[in-house]
DOFITI-172450 format. One line per field, with one value per residue (C-alpha): residue number from 1; residue in three letters; x, y, z. Coordinates in nm, 2 decimals. Example, Ala and Ser with C-alpha at 12.3 -4.5 7.8 and 13.67 -1.06 7.14 Angstrom:
! residues 2
seq <- [1, 2]
type <- [ALA, SER]
east <- [1.23, 1.37]
north <- [-0.45, -0.11]
up <- [0.78, 0.71]
! end
This chain:
! residues 546
seq <- [1, 2, 3, 4, 5, 6, 7, 8, 9, 10, 11, 12, 13, 14, 15, 16, 17, 18, 19, 20, 21, 22, 23, 24, 25, 26, 27, 28, 29, 30, 31, 32, 33, 34, 35, 36, 37, 38, 39, 40, 41, 42, 43, 44, 45, 46, 47, 48, 49, 50, 51, 52, 53, 54, 55, 56, 57, 58, 59, 60, 61, 62, 63, 64, 65, 66, 67, 68, 69, 70, 71, 72, 73, 74, 75, 76, 77, 78, 79, 80, 81, 82, 83, 84, 85, 86, 87, 88, 89, 90, 91, 92, 93, 94, 95, 96, 97, 98, 99, 100, 101, 102, 103, 104, 105, 106, 107, 108, 109, 110, 111, 112, 113, 114, 115, 116, 117, 118, 119, 120, 121, 122, 123, 124, 125, 126, 127, 128, 129, 130, 131, 132, 133, 134, 135, 136, 137, 138, 139, 140, 141, 142, 143, 144, 145, 146, 147, 148, 149, 150, 151, 152, 153, 154, 155, 156, 157, 158, 159, 160, 161, 162, 163, 164, 165, 166, 167, 168, 169, 170, 171, 172, 173, 174, 175, 176, 177, 178, 179, 180, 181, 182, 183, 184, 185, 186, 187, 188, 189, 190, 191, 192, 193, 194, 195, 196, 197, 198, 199, 200, 201, 202, 203, 204, 205, 206, 207, 208, 209, 210, 211, 212, 213, 214, 215, 216, 217, 218, 219, 220, 221, 222, 223, 224, 225, 226, 227, 228, 229, 230, 231, 232, 233, 234, 235, 236, 237, 238, 239, 240, 241, 242, 243, 244, 245, 246, 247, 248, 249, 250, 251, 252, 253, 254, 255, 256, 257, 258, 259, 260, 261, 262, 263, 264, 265, 266, 267, 268, 269, 270, 271, 272, 273, 274, 275, 276, 277, 278, 279, 280, 281, 282, 283, 284, 285, 286, 287, 288, 289, 290, 291, 292, 293, 294, 295, 296, 297, 298, 299, 300, 301, 302, 303, 304, 305, 306, 307, 308, 309, 310, 311, 312, 313, 314, 315, 316, 317, 318, 319, 320, 321, 322, 323, 324, 325, 326, 327, 328, 329, 330, 331, 332, 333, 334, 335, 336, 337, 338, 339, 340, 341, 342, 343, 344, 345, 346, 347, 348, 349, 350, 351, 352, 353, 354, 355, 356, 357, 358, 359, 360, 361, 362, 363, 364, 365, 366, 367, 368, 369, 370, 371, 372, 373, 374, 375, 376, 377, 378, 379, 380, 381, 382, 383, 384, 385, 386, 387, 388, 389, 390, 391, 392, 393, 394, 395, 396, 397, 398, 399, 400, 401, 402, 403, 404, 405, 406, 407, 408, 409, 410, 411, 412, 413, 414, 415, 416, 417, 418, 419, 420, 421, 422, 423, 424, 425, 426, 427, 428, 429, 430, 431, 432, 433, 434, 435, 436, 437, 438, 439, 440, 441, 442, 443, 444, 445, 446, 447, 448, 449, 450, 451, 452, 453, 454, 455, 456, 457, 458, 459, 460, 461, 462, 463, 464, 465, 466, 467, 468, 469, 470, 471, 472, 473, 474, 475, 476, 477, 478, 479, 480, 481, 482, 483, 484, 485, 486, 487, 488, 489, 490, 491, 492, 493, 494, 495, 496, 497, 498, 499, 500, 501, 502, 503, 504, 505, 506, 507, 508, 509, 510, 511, 512, 513, 514, 515, 516, 517, 518, 519, 520, 521, 522, 523, 524, 525, 526, 527, 528, 529, 530, 531, 532, 533, 534, 535, 536, 537, 538, 539, 540, 541, 542, 543, 544, 545, 546]
type <- [MET, GLU, LYS, SER, PHE, ASP, GLU, LYS, ASN, SER, MET, SER, ALA, ASP, ARG, ALA, CYS, ALA, LEU, ILE, LEU, GLY, ALA, GLY, LEU, MET, GLN, ARG, PRO, ALA, ILE, LEU, ALA, SER, LYS, GLU, LEU, GLY, PHE, TYR, THR, VAL, VAL, VAL, ASP, ALA, ASN, PRO, ALA, ALA, GLU, SER, ILE, PRO, TYR, ALA, ASP, PHE, PHE, GLU, GLN, ILE, ASP, LEU, LYS, ASP, ARG, ASP, GLY, ILE, LEU, ARG, PHE, ALA, GLU, ASP, LEU, GLN, ARG, LYS, GLY, ASN, LEU, LYS, ALA, VAL, PHE, THR, ALA, GLY, THR, ASP, PHE, SER, ALA, SER, VAL, SER, TYR, VAL, CYS, GLU, ARG, LEU, SER, LEU, PRO, ALA, HIS, SER, PHE, GLU, ALA, ALA, LEU, ASN, ALA, SER, ILE, LYS, PRO, ARG, MET, ARG, GLU, CYS, PHE, LYS, LYS, ALA, GLY, VAL, PRO, SER, PRO, GLU, PHE, PHE, SER, LEU, SER, LYS, ASP, GLU, ILE, SER, GLU, GLU, LYS, VAL, ARG, PHE, ILE, THR, GLU, ALA, LEU, GLY, PHE, PRO, CYS, VAL, VAL, LYS, PRO, ALA, ASP, SER, MET, GLY, ALA, ARG, GLY, CYS, ARG, MET, ILE, ARG, THR, HIS, GLU, GLU, ALA, LEU, SER, ALA, VAL, ARG, VAL, ALA, ALA, GLU, HIS, SER, ARG, SER, GLN, THR, VAL, ILE, ILE, GLU, GLU, TYR, MET, GLU, GLY, PRO, GLU, TYR, SER, ILE, ASP, ALA, LEU, ILE, ILE, ASN, GLY, SER, PHE, PHE, VAL, THR, GLY, PHE, ALA, ASP, ARG, HIS, ILE, TYR, TYR, PRO, PRO, TYR, PHE, ILE, GLU, THR, GLY, HIS, THR, MET, PRO, THR, LYS, GLU, SER, GLU, LYS, ARG, LYS, LEU, GLU, LEU, ILE, GLU, THR, PHE, ALA, ARG, GLY, ALA, ALA, SER, LEU, GLY, LEU, THR, CYS, GLY, ALA, ALA, LYS, ALA, ASP, ILE, LYS, TYR, THR, ALA, LYS, GLY, PRO, GLN, VAL, GLY, GLU, ILE, ALA, ALA, ARG, LEU, SER, GLY, GLY, TYR, MET, SER, GLY, TRP, THR, PHE, PRO, TYR, SER, SER, ASP, CYS, ASN, LEU, THR, MET, GLN, ALA, LEU, ARG, ILE, ALA, ALA, GLY, GLU, GLU, PRO, GLU, TYR, LEU, LEU, LYS, ASN, SER, PHE, ALA, LEU, PRO, VAL, LYS, ASN, THR, GLY, TYR, SER, VAL, PHE, GLN, LEU, PRO, GLY, SER, ARG, VAL, SER, ALA, GLU, ARG, ALA, TRP, ILE, SER, ILE, PRO, GLY, THR, ILE, LYS, ALA, VAL, GLU, GLY, LEU, ASP, ASN, ALA, LYS, ASN, VAL, LEU, HIS, VAL, GLU, ASN, VAL, PHE, PRO, ARG, PRO, VAL, LYS, ALA, GLY, ASP, ALA, VAL, ASP, PHE, PRO, ARG, ASN, ASN, VAL, GLN, LYS, CYS, GLY, ASN, VAL, ILE, SER, CYS, ALA, ASP, ASP, TYR, ASP, ALA, ALA, VAL, SER, ALA, ALA, GLU, ARG, ALA, CYS, SER, LYS, ILE, LEU, VAL, ARG, LEU, GLU, GLY, ASN, ASN, PRO, ARG, THR, ASP, ALA, PHE, LEU, GLN, GLY, LEU, ALA, SER, ALA, THR, ASP, GLU, GLN, GLY, PHE, PRO, PRO, SER, ALA, PHE, CYS, SER, THR, SER, GLU, LEU, SER, SER, LEU, LYS, ILE, SER, GLY, VAL, ILE, PRO, GLN, ASP, ALA, SER, VAL, VAL, GLN, HIS, MET, PRO, PRO, GLU, VAL, ILE, ALA, TYR, ALA, GLU, ARG, GLY, GLU, ARG, ASP, TRP, ASN, TYR, LEU, THR, ILE, MET, GLU, THR, ALA, ARG, ARG, PHE, ASP, LEU, LEU, VAL, PRO, GLU, HIS, PRO, ALA, LEU, ASP, ALA, ARG, ARG, PHE, TRP, LEU, SER, LEU, LEU, ARG, GLY, GLY, ILE, GLN, GLY, ALA, ILE, TYR, ILE, SER, ASP, SER, LEU]
east <- [11.78, 11.76, 12.10, 12.17, 12.24, 12.61, 12.63, 12.44, 12.62, 12.96, 12.90, 12.84, 13.05, 13.16, 12.80, 12.61, 12.29, 11.94, 11.68, 11.32, 11.03, 10.75, 10.74, 10.39, 10.28, 10.31, 10.68, 10.77, 10.87, 11.10, 11.26, 11.31, 11.44, 11.69, 11.81, 11.84, 12.05, 12.29, 12.20, 12.20, 11.83, 11.71, 11.34, 11.16, 10.79, 10.58, 10.44, 10.69, 10.46, 10.45, 10.43, 10.73, 10.99, 11.12, 11.23, 11.47, 11.81, 11.73, 11.43, 11.41, 11.08, 11.02, 10.69, 10.70, 10.55, 10.86, 11.06, 11.35, 11.37, 11.41, 11.68, 11.87, 11.86, 11.97, 12.26, 12.37, 12.34, 12.54, 12.82, 12.83, 12.67, 12.75, 12.40, 12.34, 11.96, 11.65, 11.32, 10.95, 10.66, 10.29, 10.31, 10.22, 10.58, 10.76, 10.84, 11.02, 11.24, 11.33, 11.38, 11.64, 11.80, 11.84, 12.02, 12.24, 12.32, 12.15, 11.96, 11.59, 11.34, 11.40, 11.22, 11.03, 10.91, 10.81, 10.60, 10.44, 10.34, 10.22, 10.01, 9.71, 9.66, 10.02, 9.99, 9.69, 9.87, 10.17, 9.93, 9.75, 10.06, 10.20, 9.87, 9.83, 9.46, 9.32, 9.00, 8.91, 8.95, 8.93, 9.11, 9.00, 9.17, 8.96, 8.92, 8.79, 8.51, 8.17, 7.83, 7.85, 8.19, 8.12, 7.79, 7.97, 8.24, 8.00, 7.78, 8.08, 8.19, 7.85, 7.72, 7.86, 8.20, 8.46, 8.62, 8.96, 9.20, 9.49, 9.75, 9.62, 9.60, 9.38, 9.07, 9.04, 8.80, 8.75, 8.39, 8.16, 7.93, 7.60, 7.38, 7.40, 7.27, 7.58, 7.84, 7.92, 7.96, 8.16, 8.41, 8.44, 8.51, 8.78, 8.95, 8.97, 9.15, 9.41, 9.74, 9.73, 9.35, 9.31, 9.08, 9.05, 8.71, 8.73, 8.52, 8.42, 8.59, 8.36, 8.53, 8.74, 9.03, 9.38, 9.68, 10.02, 10.36, 10.69, 11.05, 11.25, 11.63, 11.87, 11.59, 11.43, 11.07, 11.01, 10.64, 10.65, 10.29, 9.95, 9.64, 9.26, 9.12, 8.78, 8.61, 8.26, 8.00, 7.93, 7.94, 8.28, 8.55, 8.63, 8.88, 8.75, 9.06, 9.28, 9.38, 9.72, 9.79, 9.50, 9.26, 9.27, 9.35, 9.71, 9.60, 9.44, 9.73, 9.98, 9.75, 9.73, 10.11, 10.19, 9.96, 10.11, 10.47, 10.38, 10.23, 10.53, 10.76, 10.54, 10.59, 10.97, 11.01, 11.36, 11.50, 11.28, 10.93, 10.61, 10.26, 9.95, 9.58, 9.43, 9.10, 9.00, 8.71, 8.50, 8.77, 9.05, 9.30, 9.27, 9.51, 9.36, 9.69, 10.06, 10.26, 10.64, 10.64, 10.55, 10.19, 10.05, 9.75, 9.95, 10.03, 10.40, 10.49, 10.28, 10.07, 10.33, 10.61, 10.36, 10.26, 10.61, 10.88, 11.04, 11.10, 10.99, 11.07, 11.43, 11.47, 11.34, 11.58, 11.87, 11.79, 11.76, 12.11, 12.26, 12.28, 12.14, 11.81, 11.97, 11.66, 11.47, 11.75, 11.79, 11.42, 11.22, 11.13, 11.08, 10.73, 10.63, 10.55, 10.69, 10.68, 10.70, 11.05, 11.15, 11.25, 10.96, 11.00, 10.78, 10.85, 10.64, 10.43, 10.38, 10.09, 9.79, 9.75, 9.43, 9.37, 9.03, 8.90, 8.64, 8.43, 8.17, 7.83, 7.81, 7.84, 8.07, 8.28, 8.19, 8.45, 8.63, 8.57, 8.69, 9.04, 9.19, 8.93, 9.03, 9.40, 9.33, 9.16, 9.36, 9.58, 9.55, 9.89, 9.81, 9.53, 9.58, 9.32, 9.33, 9.44, 9.08, 8.94, 8.62, 8.47, 8.61, 8.36, 8.34, 8.16, 8.08, 8.40, 8.41, 8.78, 9.03, 9.16, 8.83, 8.83, 8.85, 9.12, 9.26, 9.32, 9.58, 9.59, 9.81, 9.72, 9.80, 9.50, 9.28, 8.96, 9.13, 9.31, 8.99, 8.78, 9.03, 9.05, 8.68, 8.61, 8.85, 8.68, 8.34, 8.46, 8.55, 8.28, 8.30, 8.04, 7.88, 7.74, 7.37, 7.13, 7.34, 7.17, 7.41, 7.35, 6.98, 6.97, 7.16, 6.94, 6.63, 6.77, 6.81, 7.06, 7.37, 7.40, 7.17, 7.42, 7.48, 7.16, 7.18, 7.48, 7.56, 7.43, 7.23, 7.37, 7.11, 6.81, 6.75, 6.57, 6.26, 6.25, 6.29, 6.00, 5.77, 5.82, 5.52, 5.68, 5.52, 5.53, 5.80, 6.10, 6.08, 6.36, 6.66, 6.49, 6.67, 6.62, 6.68, 6.37, 6.17, 6.27, 5.96, 5.87, 5.95, 6.31, 6.34, 6.25, 6.54, 6.77, 6.71, 6.89, 7.21, 7.36, 7.65, 7.71, 8.03, 8.08, 8.09, 7.79, 7.45, 7.13, 7.10, 7.46, 7.41, 7.11, 7.30, 7.60, 7.36, 7.23, 7.59, 7.71, 7.39, 7.22, 7.08, 6.89, 6.57, 6.25, 6.29, 6.05, 6.05, 6.01, 6.29, 6.52, 6.49, 6.49, 6.81, 6.97, 6.88, 7.01, 7.32, 7.41, 7.54, 7.63, 7.28, 7.12, 7.34, 7.31, 6.93, 6.97, 7.25, 7.03, 6.75]
north <- [12.38, 12.01, 11.84, 11.55, 11.21, 11.25, 11.58, 11.44, 11.10, 11.27, 11.33, 10.96, 10.77, 10.52, 10.43, 10.14, 10.23, 10.09, 10.16, 10.16, 10.13, 10.35, 10.66, 10.65, 10.58, 10.20, 10.24, 10.47, 10.17, 10.05, 10.39, 10.44, 10.08, 10.15, 10.46, 10.29, 10.02, 10.29, 10.28, 10.58, 10.55, 10.63, 10.61, 10.62, 10.70, 10.84, 11.10, 11.38, 11.47, 11.12, 11.17, 10.97, 11.13, 11.36, 11.06, 10.94, 11.07, 11.11, 11.09, 11.01, 11.04, 10.71, 10.54, 10.21, 10.05, 10.15, 9.84, 9.91, 10.28, 10.15, 9.91, 10.18, 10.40, 10.11, 10.03, 10.39, 10.36, 10.04, 10.21, 10.52, 10.45, 10.10, 9.97, 9.68, 9.63, 9.68, 9.66, 9.73, 9.68, 9.74, 9.78, 9.57, 9.58, 9.30, 9.16, 9.48, 9.43, 9.08, 9.20, 9.45, 9.23, 8.94, 9.16, 9.32, 9.00, 9.12, 8.90, 8.85, 8.59, 8.50, 8.71, 8.40, 8.33, 8.69, 8.68, 8.35, 8.54, 8.85, 8.71, 8.52, 8.27, 8.17, 8.14, 7.92, 7.69, 7.66, 7.56, 7.31, 7.15, 7.11, 6.99, 7.30, 7.35, 7.66, 7.74, 7.61, 7.90, 8.03, 8.33, 8.56, 8.85, 9.16, 9.06, 8.72, 8.85, 8.78, 8.71, 8.35, 8.28, 8.44, 8.24, 7.92, 7.99, 8.09, 7.79, 7.57, 7.72, 7.78, 8.08, 8.26, 8.29, 8.56, 8.77, 8.95, 9.14, 8.91, 9.16, 9.41, 9.45, 9.63, 9.44, 9.69, 9.53, 9.23, 9.12, 8.83, 8.73, 8.60, 8.59, 8.58, 8.94, 9.06, 8.86, 9.03, 9.39, 9.26, 9.08, 9.39, 9.61, 9.37, 9.38, 9.76, 9.73, 9.49, 9.62, 9.33, 9.36, 9.00, 8.86, 8.54, 8.39, 8.14, 7.94, 8.13, 8.00, 8.00, 8.03, 8.26, 8.44, 8.50, 8.69, 8.53, 8.69, 8.50, 8.56, 8.30, 8.26, 7.96, 7.71, 7.83, 7.97, 8.21, 8.27, 8.63, 8.73, 8.56, 8.78, 8.74, 8.94, 9.10, 9.11, 9.25, 9.40, 9.17, 9.17, 9.34, 9.22, 9.52, 9.45, 9.66, 9.56, 9.28, 9.15, 9.00, 8.74, 8.52, 8.35, 8.04, 7.70, 7.57, 7.27, 7.48, 7.73, 7.46, 7.33, 7.68, 7.75, 7.42, 7.50, 7.85, 7.71, 7.45, 7.72, 7.95, 7.66, 7.59, 7.94, 7.91, 8.17, 8.14, 8.47, 8.74, 8.81, 8.60, 8.69, 8.47, 8.54, 8.21, 8.07, 7.77, 7.61, 7.30, 7.13, 7.26, 7.53, 7.69, 7.96, 8.27, 8.44, 8.44, 8.76, 8.79, 9.09, 9.20, 9.27, 9.62, 9.75, 9.85, 9.49, 9.43, 9.79, 9.86, 9.58, 9.31, 9.52, 9.62, 9.26, 9.11, 9.38, 9.28, 9.53, 9.29, 9.54, 9.57, 9.19, 9.17, 9.45, 9.26, 8.97, 9.20, 9.33, 8.98, 8.99, 8.74, 8.83, 8.81, 8.87, 8.60, 8.35, 8.41, 8.43, 8.19, 7.84, 7.53, 7.42, 7.06, 7.13, 6.89, 6.82, 7.19, 7.21, 7.44, 7.42, 7.61, 7.84, 8.09, 8.42, 8.44, 8.75, 8.90, 9.14, 9.19, 9.47, 9.55, 9.77, 9.90, 10.13, 10.40, 10.44, 10.68, 10.67, 10.85, 11.22, 11.53, 11.60, 11.90, 11.82, 11.53, 11.55, 11.36, 11.26, 11.39, 11.21, 10.89, 10.94, 10.98, 10.63, 10.40, 10.15, 10.34, 10.38, 10.55, 10.73, 10.75, 10.96, 10.95, 11.29, 11.40, 11.75, 11.95, 11.94, 11.59, 11.32, 11.00, 10.68, 10.35, 10.15, 9.90, 9.84, 9.88, 10.21, 10.39, 10.36, 10.70, 10.61, 10.36, 10.32, 10.09, 9.97, 9.75, 9.58, 9.28, 9.08, 9.04, 9.19, 9.50, 9.57, 9.52, 9.73, 10.02, 10.03, 10.01, 10.26, 10.50, 10.46, 10.53, 10.87, 10.98, 11.15, 11.22, 11.50, 11.54, 11.85, 11.87, 11.85, 11.62, 11.40, 11.11, 11.10, 11.14, 10.85, 10.63, 10.72, 10.65, 10.30, 10.36, 10.11, 10.28, 10.02, 9.75, 9.47, 9.57, 9.43, 9.50, 9.73, 9.96, 9.80, 9.97, 10.05, 9.87, 9.76, 9.63, 9.86, 9.63, 9.66, 10.04, 10.07, 9.88, 10.11, 10.32, 10.63, 10.98, 11.31, 11.57, 11.58, 11.93, 12.18, 12.11, 11.82, 11.50, 11.24, 10.96, 11.08, 11.08, 10.74, 10.56, 10.21, 10.06, 10.19, 10.08, 9.73, 9.73, 9.89, 9.61, 9.37, 9.55, 9.53, 9.76, 9.93, 10.01, 10.30, 10.03, 10.20, 10.05, 10.23, 10.37, 10.48, 10.65, 10.85, 10.95, 11.06, 11.27, 11.44, 11.51, 11.64, 11.83, 11.96, 12.25, 12.13, 12.24, 12.05, 11.72, 11.50, 11.19, 10.94, 11.09, 11.13, 10.77, 10.60, 10.80, 10.70, 10.33, 10.35, 10.57, 10.56, 10.87, 11.03, 10.98, 11.13, 11.44, 11.48, 11.52, 11.80, 11.97, 11.96, 12.17]
up <- [4.25, 4.31, 4.30, 4.06, 4.20, 4.12, 4.32, 4.61, 4.61, 4.61, 4.98, 5.04, 4.78, 5.05, 5.15, 5.01, 4.82, 4.84, 4.57, 4.68, 4.43, 4.54, 4.77, 4.91, 5.27, 5.23, 5.13, 5.42, 5.65, 5.38, 5.34, 5.71, 5.75, 5.47, 5.64, 5.97, 5.81, 5.69, 5.32, 5.10, 5.02, 4.67, 4.57, 4.24, 4.18, 3.90, 4.14, 4.23, 4.52, 4.68, 5.05, 5.16, 4.92, 5.20, 5.41, 5.13, 5.04, 4.67, 4.45, 4.08, 3.89, 3.70, 3.64, 3.82, 3.51, 3.32, 3.40, 3.16, 3.28, 3.63, 3.51, 3.34, 3.65, 3.87, 3.64, 3.68, 4.06, 4.05, 3.85, 4.06, 4.39, 4.52, 4.48, 4.72, 4.72, 4.52, 4.72, 4.72, 4.96, 4.92, 4.54, 4.23, 4.11, 4.28, 3.93, 3.85, 4.15, 4.03, 3.67, 3.78, 4.04, 3.80, 3.55, 3.81, 4.01, 4.32, 4.57, 4.48, 4.36, 4.00, 3.75, 3.63, 3.98, 4.04, 3.72, 3.85, 4.16, 3.98, 3.70, 3.83, 3.55, 3.56, 3.94, 3.92, 3.66, 3.90, 4.18, 3.97, 3.84, 4.20, 4.35, 4.57, 4.65, 4.49, 4.30, 3.96, 3.71, 3.35, 3.20, 2.93, 2.75, 2.68, 2.31, 2.41, 2.64, 2.50, 2.65, 2.53, 2.67, 3.01, 3.03, 2.96, 3.22, 3.49, 3.43, 3.45, 3.78, 3.93, 4.12, 4.31, 4.13, 4.14, 3.87, 3.91, 3.70, 3.61, 3.74, 4.00, 4.38, 4.63, 4.52, 4.22, 3.96, 4.18, 4.27, 4.32, 4.03, 4.16, 3.85, 3.47, 3.47, 3.67, 3.48, 3.16, 3.30, 3.59, 3.36, 3.14, 3.44, 3.57, 3.23, 3.25, 3.58, 3.44, 3.28, 3.04, 3.00, 3.11, 3.37, 3.57, 3.66, 3.94, 4.20, 4.51, 4.82, 5.13, 5.46, 5.69, 5.52, 5.65, 5.54, 5.60, 5.55, 5.51, 5.43, 5.23, 5.24, 5.19, 5.18, 5.50, 5.51, 5.80, 5.88, 6.01, 6.03, 6.05, 6.05, 6.05, 5.76, 5.79, 5.44, 5.39, 5.15, 4.86, 4.56, 4.64, 4.88, 5.11, 5.38, 5.67, 5.87, 6.00, 6.34, 6.41, 6.53, 6.43, 6.67, 6.46, 6.62, 6.61, 6.40, 6.13, 6.14, 6.06, 5.77, 5.63, 5.67, 5.50, 5.20, 5.18, 5.18, 4.91, 4.70, 4.74, 4.63, 4.33, 4.21, 4.26, 4.53, 4.69, 4.81, 4.96, 5.08, 5.01, 5.11, 5.10, 5.10, 5.20, 5.32, 5.53, 5.34, 5.38, 5.16, 5.39, 5.31, 4.96, 4.83, 4.69, 4.59, 4.68, 4.60, 4.60, 4.83, 5.18, 5.27, 5.21, 5.39, 5.70, 5.78, 5.73, 5.81, 6.12, 6.27, 6.25, 6.42, 6.69, 6.76, 6.74, 6.82, 6.49, 6.21, 5.94, 5.66, 5.79, 5.79, 5.43, 5.33, 5.49, 5.26, 4.96, 5.04, 5.07, 5.45, 5.70, 5.87, 6.22, 6.42, 6.24, 6.28, 6.65, 6.75, 6.53, 6.62, 6.39, 6.29, 6.24, 5.87, 5.61, 5.23, 5.14, 4.99, 5.28, 5.64, 5.80, 6.10, 6.28, 6.46, 6.78, 6.87, 7.21, 7.16, 6.94, 6.68, 6.50, 6.19, 6.11, 5.83, 5.83, 5.52, 5.38, 5.21, 4.87, 4.87, 4.89, 5.19, 5.41, 5.68, 5.85, 6.22, 6.53, 6.43, 6.75, 6.95, 6.77, 6.84, 7.21, 7.25, 7.47, 7.28, 6.95, 6.78, 6.45, 6.27, 5.89, 5.71, 5.34, 5.19, 5.13, 5.18, 5.18, 4.83, 4.74, 4.63, 4.83, 4.77, 4.95, 4.86, 4.58, 4.64, 4.92, 4.77, 4.83, 5.21, 5.39, 5.65, 5.89, 6.26, 6.41, 6.77, 6.99, 7.32, 7.52, 7.42, 7.11, 7.24, 7.38, 7.05, 6.84, 7.07, 7.06, 6.68, 6.64, 6.91, 6.74, 6.40, 6.56, 6.67, 6.32, 6.11, 5.74, 5.74, 5.40, 5.22, 5.23, 4.94, 4.73, 4.46, 4.51, 4.89, 4.84, 4.60, 4.85, 5.14, 4.93, 4.86, 4.48, 4.33, 4.19, 3.91, 3.77, 3.84, 4.20, 4.37, 4.74, 4.71, 4.87, 5.19, 5.46, 5.80, 6.00, 5.79, 5.44, 5.20, 5.21, 5.59, 5.57, 5.32, 5.56, 5.86, 5.96, 6.10, 6.09, 6.28, 6.35, 6.58, 6.74, 6.68, 6.91, 7.07, 7.17, 6.90, 7.15, 7.34, 7.02, 6.89, 6.76, 6.87, 6.53, 6.55, 6.92, 6.80, 6.56, 6.82, 7.06, 6.82, 6.92, 6.57, 6.48, 6.15, 5.96, 6.21, 6.48, 6.64, 6.74, 6.65, 7.01, 7.01, 6.67, 6.80, 7.11, 6.89, 6.69, 7.01, 7.11, 6.77, 6.66, 6.98, 6.78, 6.47, 6.28, 6.31, 6.14, 5.95, 6.17, 5.89, 5.67, 5.97, 6.11, 5.77, 5.68, 6.01, 5.96, 5.60, 5.64, 6.01, 6.17, 5.83, 5.71, 6.02, 6.02, 5.65, 5.69, 5.95, 5.74, 5.43, 5.59]
! end
């Protein structure tokens, strides 16, 4: 039988205790850092099967939305277990951390500041009041949503504009609105993804996007990570990866950091982590969002430590426990950034780390192949498949939770790190069951929704280009498809474009020959159009369907 906290803690009554909110993969670095710092590590999560529970000393099942339930548990820990720190990373619940810490007099951002950094309309109002550049916006509750109001807002902002849930992460419910026809349904979907059923509709910012991490303590603002973000597939905003550190110029980096620091100050962030999604537009830097937590998406827990030799999560935990972040204080250097409300410093990096995702076209999983080949690519540090199995449904992602897995690399230069991560992803195949109506509809270019014009995209050619191809004949049984590539496909192959598998058309055809040397006779038109539409998955699906 599982022991109670009192029974377990009786063995470690003299040890300080740290409470971690969340026990998924993104929280594993926090749990391990807490253990390494010597804390008796307690985790709470709604899911009793969360994958990082075994790394903790004790688990309590509490829904992270239950702020008062977490507080009651933390109060009990403080009475019985010498609670020193409350912490989260990679969750939506940084405000819950501040809520608990403020009531227990533990170090953290104020609850008010954490709410400013969690609720997008409040955040935008703080930016506007302080003159921090960010998009013009409107907010609507679910009850206020109507065709008339949405039309008024989108006409005021202009197309394209963006709708987001007021209080969510992972790009869930977030999308671009390009026409009046897309607007109303997109706003309603965003409201369904919001805990408060509130949305924010804002100007679209055109320009490269960056993610910047920082730690704040005693009036000092330590920039601890600066990454290029790689966002694709409108009308959605799917981060296919990031690369750290950025390739951006020093001048622009300083401008972006200054804007981030000013934004953090406007929210009232004073003690703990801050994370910005920020773009460099024709108007200069503009803040998308600032969160009162470390980055998720493998950034703070993996790619930053690989690129800097600094366990960022451990430094953040030290601050949460009321200790000085010694590594930051010893190794950071001052930046010429002024008028932010902080003294600004940066921690240098010595290598480059890249994270890339692999994704799937719509269908049902038959098998996931090539994971070991991906792990063996030079410079690859981690391969993290999602916990999917044969029989599970997959779709082209509409948010960052629907990706199929992630690869992380580390190398001495930018190009080597990027190449390793992309090459590893290209070796992984989510093989789909044949004869599936959802996969057939995708390969035939049928839209999955009336307001998603052009989505999901094709691997290599638009649906109009595909429909114009004049391909006929049969690829003989077991024949090399490379040797039967028609001139029309060769013309597209000569463009050298790569798809979301990081493969060219020619590489995809060669990969098919390698993976499926024995295949039935193939209708040439159906095969090549499926390859151009769905990449290696589409090509193999056609063979497996026969």
